[in-house]
C-alpha positions in Angstrom: 12.2 12.4 -2.3 14.4 15.2 -1.0 12.5 15.4 2.1 12.6 11.6 2.8 16.4 12.0 2.5 16.2 15.0 5.1 14.0 12.7 7.3 16.7 9.9 7.0 19.4 12.3 7.9 17.5 13.8 11.0 16.5 10.1 12.2 20.1 9.0 11.7 21.4 11.8 13.7 18.8 11.4 16.5 19.5 7.7 16.9 23.3 8.0 16.5 23.3 5.9 13.3 24.6 6.4 9.8 22.1 7.3 7.1 22.7 4.0 5.4 21.6 2.3 8.6 18.1 4.0 8.3 15.9 2.2 5.8 13.8 4.4 3.4 10.7 2.7 4.8 11.9 3.0 8.5 9.2 3.3 11.0 8.6 3.2 14.8 9.1 -0.3 16.1 10.8 -1.5 12.8 13.9 0.6 12.7 16.7 -0.4 15.0 16.8 2.2 17.9 13.4 3.7 17.1 11.7 2.9 20.4 10.1 5.0 22.8 13.3 6.8 24.0 14.5 7.0 20.3 11.0 8.6 19.3 11.6 11.4 21.8 15.1 11.9 20.5 13.6 12.2 16.9 11.0 14.6 18.2 13.5 16.9 19.9 15.6 16.8 16.7 12.5 17.8 14.5 11.7 20.5 17.0 15.1 21.9 16.5 14.9 21.5 12.8 11.6 23.2 12.7 12.4 25.7 15.2 9.0 25.1 17.0 7.5 22.9 19.6 5.4 20.1 18.2 2.0 19.7 19.4 1.1 16.4 21.1 -1.1 15.2 18.3 1.9 15.8 15.9 4.1 13.7 18.2 1.7 10.8 18.3 1.0 10.7 14.6 4.8 10.5 13.7 5.1 6.8 13.1 7.4 6.7 10.0 9.9 8.4 8.0 7.1 9.5 5.5 5.4 11.2 8.4 8.7 13.1 9.4 9.2 13.9 5.7 5.5 15.4 5.6 6.3 17.5 8.6 9.5 19.0 7.0 7.6 19.6 3.8 4.9 21.4 5.6 7.5 23.7 7.4 7.5 27.2 6.0 10.3 29.5 7.1 9.1 32.8 8.4 11.8 35.5 8.1 12.8 36.8 11.5 
């Protein structure tokens, strides 16, 4: 659940909305503002959060908050 909350926060920030405006089941095409341009803003926010560039297949596979939460959960911080 914690990662889903992080995903909602990230999407809200990227789409310039409040977290309350992001439905827990939000997805590409169903969430207000999550269109093709919104998708790229979400991708850029994710890349900043993960401190890496997403691969093309990762970008294409992002279709919902659950997908974003899974990417956030798979992120392992590497000490620098």
